[in-house]
N, C-alpha and C positions, 0 to 999 in steps of 0.2 A: 611419807610418800607414795603412793602407789603407781609405779611408772604408769602412766594411761596410753594406748595403741587406739587412733581413732582408726575406723576401718573407712576405704578409702573411694565406698559408695554414697556419698552425699552428692545430688544430684546440682546444688548450686553452687558446691564447691566448682563442681566436676564443669559448672559456665564458663571460672575465670581460664586467667589466662596462669601458667607456670611463674609464681614468679623466682627471680635468680639475687643473688648475689645475698642470702641470707647467712648472719651473720650466727654462731653457737659461740655459748662460755665455754674459752678450753686455760685460761687464769685467775691469776688471785685479783681483785682490783677493791678501788674503792672509789665511795660519791657521796654527793648529798647525797641524793633522793635515788629512792631503788620504788619497781611497783611490781607488783609480781602477780605476774596472768596479765593474756594481752587479750582478750572479745572487749565485748567496748567499754564496759568498767572499766581497764587501763587502758587500754588506746586511749581512752577521753581523758581517763585523769594525765596522761603524761599531754598531752596535747596543748592542757588547762598548763600543770606546774611548768610545762619549755616555754606560753605565750608568757606568765608570770615570772620567768627565772630564766630569760637569754642567755644571760652570762655565768649558767651552772650547769653542772655535767649533771645529767639525767639518764639511769637504764632502765628499760624493760625485761623484762626473761618471761619468757615462755619456753613448757613443757614440750610443748609437739611446735608447728605452727600455728603464726598470729592468725589470730582470729575460725580457728575453724573446728576450737569445741563447740560450745554452744549457741555462740554467737553465729554462727553461718548453718546451725542444725536443724535448727527452731522450724516453723511453718509460714515465717512471710509476716506477726503476722502484727500491727502495733497497735496497744490496747488503749482505750476510751473506755472503759468498760470491763468490770467481770461478775460471771451469772452468779448473786450470792440468794439463795431462795430460802432465807430465814428473815430479816426485816423484822422482826417480833418485835421489838422495840425501838422507841426513840436513839437510843443510847449506836444499838447497831444502824443506823441510816449516819447517824453523825460517823458513825466513824469506818462507816462506806463512801461519805460524801469525804471525806479526810483522804483515802486510797486516789480514788477517782483524782483529786486533784495533782495528786503524786503523778500519773498518767496525764493528766493534759499538759501540763509541764514536763512530761516529758516527751511525749509530738513534739508540744513546742522546742522544745533541742535539738530532740531530729535534723528537724523544719529545718532550725536556719544555720545547723551545720551544711546540710545540702544547697541550701543558698546561696549560702554564704560564697563553698569552696564546687560548686556546678557537678554536684554528684546527681551521676542515673544509677538508679537501683530502682528503677518501675516502678515506683513512688507513684503511687491509686489512691484517689480521697474516695472512696467507694463506700465506706462501712463494710458493716459485718452483721454476718443473723447470729442471730440465736434457734435452733432451727431443735425438732422433734417429731418424729412418726407416731409417736405417741398423743391419739389423743387428749387423755386425760393432765398432760402438762399444759394442756393450756390455763389454769389454772396459776401453775408457777409464773410460767411469763405475766399473765394481765396482771398479780401481783407484782412480779421484778416491774412492768411498766406502770400502776399506780405508785412506785416508789420514784421510777425513773421522771417521769412529770414533774414530781416533789420536788425533785431537788433539777430540773429544768434541762433535763439530757433530751432530744430530739431523737423522736423513735417513730417506729411506723408496726403494728399488730397488721400477720398477713397470714390470708388465709391458701390452703394445699395451691388452689388454682393460679392465685398467684406469685408464691413461690417458683412452682414450674416454670413462668412466662422467663424469671426474675435468673435461677438457674439451670432449668434444665434437664430436671426427674419432678417426680409426682412422688420418690418414699416421703417425705418431708408431709405432717398434713397442720401444725402450728410455725411458724417465723416470729421475732423479733427480729427488729431490722433500728440496728445503731448507726444512727449516720458518722461521730468522730470518728470512726478508728478508720488505720490507714493499714495496703496493704503492697508488699518492700519485697525488692530482693533480699536479705539477710547476707547473703556473700557479698554482690556490691558493696554493699554500704559496709561494711567490716572494712574488704579492703581499702574501698577508697579512706579510711583513718589513718591506716595503716601505710597508705602512700604521703596523707598531708603529714606528720611527724615532724616538730619541729627541726631544725637542725641537731643542738643543742639533747635531742634524746637516742640514743640507743639502743635499739633494737634488738635484743640477746631468743635466738629460736634452739627447738630442742634440746632444751638445757630446763631436765625436770631439779627443779627444789627438794634437794636429801631431807634437812636440818634446819631448823632454824633458832639463834641464842643472841640473850642479849643479856654484856655485863658492859654494868656503868654505861655509858653514856652510847656505847657501842653497839647495833645489829649487825651480827654476820650470820649469812646467807651462804649452805654451803649447798651448793649444784654437783651436778655431774660433775662436769670435768673444769673445775675449776668453784672458787667462794668470793662473796661480795663483801665487804663489810660498807658500811652505812650510816647514817646519821636519822635519817627518818626515811619507815618502809610504809608501802600500802599496801595491801595484801588483796589482789582480787581475781580471783581461783573460783570462786561459786562455789560450785555442787562440788569443790573440792579442800573447801575449807574444813571441812570435817577433818581430814585429814592429812592437815596440819598442821592441827593439838589447836586449831583459833573458833571461839564457840560451837565448842562441840555439842554441849546439852543444846544449841537451839537449832540446827539448822539437819538437814541428811536429802543424800540424793535418790533420784529416782531414775530409772534409763525410762526412756522413748523410743521410739521406729517407728519411722517413717516411708514411702514409699511415693515416684511419681512415675508418672507413665509421660511416655515419649511425648512430643505434638500429637495433637489428634492431625491426622488429613482433615483435609478436606470437606469433604463424603462424613466419614463422624461428626465431627463437631456441626453440619448441621444438622445431626440427627437428633442433638442431645438442646436441640433448639439456636444455636450458636450464640450462646449468653454472651455478657460482659462479661469482664475477672468479678469473680464475687467469694469470698469466703462466710464455710460457716462452724458456728461454734457447737457441740451439745450443749444440751438441754441439764443433762444430766454429767456429773467430772470423769465417767468410762466410756461416753461416746465418742464416737469419731467426729476430729477435727478434719475438714475437709474446703481444699479449695480450689480454684483455678486459677493458673499461672495467663501473666503476660500473651506466652508466645504457648498460651490454650494446652499447656499440658493440668493433669489434673495430681495432688498431691494429697497422701491420706496417711491419718496418723489413728490408729485405733490399740496398742498396746502402751500397758503402762506396768513396770512392773520392781523391785529391787534388784537386784543383779553383782553379782560380785563376781567374779573381780569385775572394773570397768568397760575392759575390754570386754566386748560383742566377739564370739565366733560367728562368721561364715553362713556356717548351715545352723545354727540358730537364727541369724537376719534373715533365710531363705523360708523359715517355720514361720515369720512373724510377715514375713512379704506374702503366706498364701490366707490367712487373714485380713488380709489390708484389701487384696484381687478379688477376695466374699464382701468387702463391704462395699467397694467399687462395682462388682456384678450389683448386687440389693439395690444400688440407685440407679448402675448407668446398662439396664440391663442390653441394649442395642450394641456396648462397644464391643471389642473383640477383650474374650480371657486375659490372650496375655499378652496386653500394655503397656505393662510396667516395666519398666525398667533398669530404677535401681531403687534400695532400701536401704537404709545406714539407722546411725545410734546414737541417741546423744544424754550428756546428764541435765537433768532439769535437781537447782537446787530449792529445797522447799525449810517450811515454819512449819507451824503447828496454827498459828489462826494468820496464818499465810500474810505475817509482816515482814519486810528486810530490815537486811539488818546492815545500817550507819551508825558506826560508831568508830571515838576513840576507843582502843583497847588500852594502854599505856604509852607513859610519854611517848611520844612522837611515833607512837604504832599505831597505822588507822585501817578499818576493815570495812571493805562493801562490799556488799552480794547477795545476795539469795534470791531469785526476783519471781518465787513461783510460777512459771509461767509465762512471764509481761516484762522478759528481761532488754529487748532494743530499745523502748521508749526509757526505761525503769535505768537501768541497768549503764545509758549515754549521759543520762543527769545524773546519778548517785558518783559514776567517775568523775564531769567536771565540780561539782559539788565535795565531794569526799578531797579533792585537788587542794581548794578554797579553805575548806574543814582543816588541814593538816598544816597549812600556812598560817595556821591560827586567828582565819575570819573568819565572819560572816556575812551573809545576804537570805537574802524572800527567802531562795530554794528553801532550805538549811531549814531556816525557822518550819516552814512548808511540811517537812522531809520529816523533824524530829517529833513535831506536830501527830505524828502516825500513831497509831498501835504497838509495843514495842514486840521484839517475839516473845514467844513462852515459853518456858524449859520443856523440855523433855527428856523421856525414864531414861536410863540408862541400858548397853545391854545387855540379854540377848533380847529382852522386853519389847525395844522398839523394832524393832526389824518385823521383830512376831506381829506386835499392834501394827506397822503399815500393813504387813502383808496380808491382816485378815480385813484392816478397810478396803485394801484395789480388791480380794479376792470380792469382796460386800459390792463395789460398788459398779463389778462388772459384771453380778448377777440384774444390781437395776437396772441397768444400760444396755442387756442385753444385745436389744432388737433394735440397740442403738449403736451397732459398734461392723 
């Protein structure tokens, strides 16, 4: 596996107090259960296994600090719907319904967790906007609205003036608001998942997995400074499944870059209309994702690329930050130009048909991941349910998950990278005015 070193710039992470007494794997161990990856999926799986088997030893290992990968590097959207400009057949609508059924259960799973453990993660059921500055995109949103109506989703189309009152900018000409989405602080959520791990769960961090093998009924995972032999393993490494040789022809990682401003002053906040917390997703895939946080910061994400190695140099981050500064200035010209406080990168795992990975890949070897940018709710749900599946049990949630379309095959390298790069360039050109 490629050693990944995250930058230290993520605003969500830097909001949190540093953790103490973290453990690093430094010996050879045996365990009944091993989970590789300590993000939403891995932590949820560990919590569920710890509850189901309170007398068994459960180990969870992460290459870096738990929760500081994609789980806390996203935009903080707990999504109920994603924009699909297809819907050209009943089959497509049926598949979309299956996808949104999973999103709905994911939201309910996170909501149940924060209620049970009294988690403060800036939870806000404000919904979200799909918005565009291009008047011609009205047709896309009207078609989307028609299909959402048929599927029973509460939503509303908004024009420029109505939208300006909501988010403080006249940049957008048309938008569609869905009521079911949630905005939250992803760092606070994943930190809570770490803090409430059951006593029989041991978390090892900064312990990258080098390789693994199965001989007879024993699975051996070799880490940087030790090894673990286990009877059952759950791989929950999301964007890094491919580097571990797992489902290699079905998923690929993409690097995203985001920036966040400092908190707006009272004067600056009033200059954009003092809006309530809001979130905007683009109509076109490569357009900017942008939102206002609870503490009056603006987050923007408008870059996506195939980037190797996974570690992004500070000099590259600074270049990406310039694009994001321009994106904020286009929308809020009244704000200062030097308002960005932090810029960071993260990995999102994608499949060809935007379906997730959730399966038993060998006897006693299970995998869940690849959330295509919707990992907060789906990742939490999949973690709980892959743990149940690994216990050879079933649930209504598993039945819903397994009714989805399965990920489709991807071409081998170098054709895959070339194809993805070409597609990203194409989408970037289409969304040029929305970046």
